[in-house]
GUTORSE-946137 format. One line per field, with one value per residue (C-alpha): residue number from 1; residue in one letter; x, y, z. Coordinates in Angstrom, 2 decimals, always signed. Example, Ala and Ser with C-alpha at 12.3 -4.5 7.8 and 13.67 -1.06 7.14 Angstrom:
BEGIN
nr	1  2
rest	a  s
x	+12.30  +13.67
y	-4.50  -1.06
z	+7.80  +7.14
% end
This chain:
BEGIN
nr	1  2  3  4  5  6  7  8  9  10  11  12  13  14  15  16  17  18  19  20  21  22  23  24  25  26  27  28  29  30  31  32  33  34  35  36  37  38  39  40  41  42  43  44  45  46  47  48  49  50  51  52  53  54  55  56  57  58  59  60  61  62  63  64  65  66  67  68  69  70  71  72  73  74  75  76  77  78  79  80  81  82  83  84  85  86
rest	m  r  t  t  v  y  q  v  g  d  q  v  v  p  v  d  l  p  r  q  l  v  c  c  v  e  a  t  d  e  v  a  l  h  n  g  g  s  g  q  i  l  t  l  r  p  l  d  g  p  w  e  q  g  t  t  l  v  r  l  d  s  a  v  r  p  a  a  r  h  r  s  e  r  g  m  r  r  s  t  l  a  s  a  s  c
x	+166.33  +164.17  +162.95  +162.18  +159.61  +159.89  +157.38  +157.27  +157.72  +159.58  +162.87  +165.94  +169.59  +172.11  +174.79  +177.55  +178.13  +180.66  +178.16  +174.55  +172.39  +168.62  +167.03  +163.17  +162.11  +160.76  +160.11  +160.40  +160.85  +160.69  +163.46  +163.89  +167.16  +169.18  +168.19  +164.57  +163.93  +163.07  +164.48  +163.89  +165.71  +164.94  +165.33  +166.06  +166.10  +168.53  +166.98  +170.14  +173.80  +176.47  +174.12  +172.30  +168.50  +167.25  +169.67  +168.71  +170.47  +169.85  +170.39  +169.20  +167.09  +169.98  +172.21  +169.72  +168.32  +165.16  +165.80  +163.80  +165.35  +166.42  +163.87  +161.23  +157.79  +156.44  +159.02  +158.42  +154.72  +155.95  +158.36  +155.60  +153.38  +156.49  +157.52  +154.47  +155.43  +159.18
y	+29.31  +30.23  +27.36  +29.43  +32.58  +34.55  +36.07  +38.85  +37.17  +34.14  +33.09  +32.73  +32.29  +34.50  +31.95  +34.58  +35.16  +33.28  +31.54  +30.58  +33.73  +33.71  +36.85  +37.40  +38.83  +42.26  +43.16  +41.72  +43.23  +41.63  +42.20  +41.16  +39.27  +39.30  +36.07  +36.75  +35.29  +36.84  +36.96  +39.03  +41.41  +40.73  +43.22  +40.82  +41.76  +39.68  +38.05  +37.88  +38.55  +41.43  +44.35  +46.75  +46.83  +48.02  +46.84  +45.52  +43.67  +43.55  +40.34  +38.46  +35.53  +33.51  +34.48  +32.89  +29.83  +28.98  +28.40  +25.80  +23.66  +20.68  +20.69  +17.98  +18.56  +19.18  +21.71  +23.39  +23.97  +25.57  +27.83  +28.72  +29.94  +31.66  +33.42  +35.39  +36.99  +37.56
z	+149.92  +153.16  +155.44  +158.53  +158.56  +162.06  +163.93  +166.42  +169.93  +168.49  +170.61  +168.29  +169.25  +167.25  +165.51  +165.12  +168.64  +171.11  +173.20  +172.90  +173.70  +173.52  +171.98  +171.47  +168.19  +168.44  +164.40  +161.24  +158.00  +154.47  +152.18  +148.44  +147.88  +144.44  +143.55  +143.38  +146.97  +149.88  +153.69  +156.78  +159.01  +162.31  +165.45  +168.60  +172.10  +174.18  +177.39  +179.19  +178.55  +178.76  +177.54  +179.08  +179.33  +176.03  +173.90  +170.59  +167.95  +164.28  +162.26  +158.93  +159.24  +158.00  +160.90  +163.53  +164.42  +166.42  +170.38  +170.53  +167.98  +170.09  +172.59  +173.15  +171.47  +174.95  +175.87  +172.37  +173.50  +176.65  +174.68  +172.43  +175.26  +177.04  +173.52  +173.53  +176.61  +175.76
% end
């Protein structure tokens, strides 16, 4: 069951990388799943890391988590404002 719907500009962290790397969601595509549910394919732009500028990553929505998950509500408001420019 899908619990999060991501939007362009959201900041996420891919869970399959060896270290926590914040990425900005650049595009989302809805996909139908075999169980009758739906999911998203996310195009991500790393905000730092070992990649060249212009690198994009592609992940299913189940393979990322929100970057602001453990921040305070005050910090989440700031990151929401910042995410519009990422």
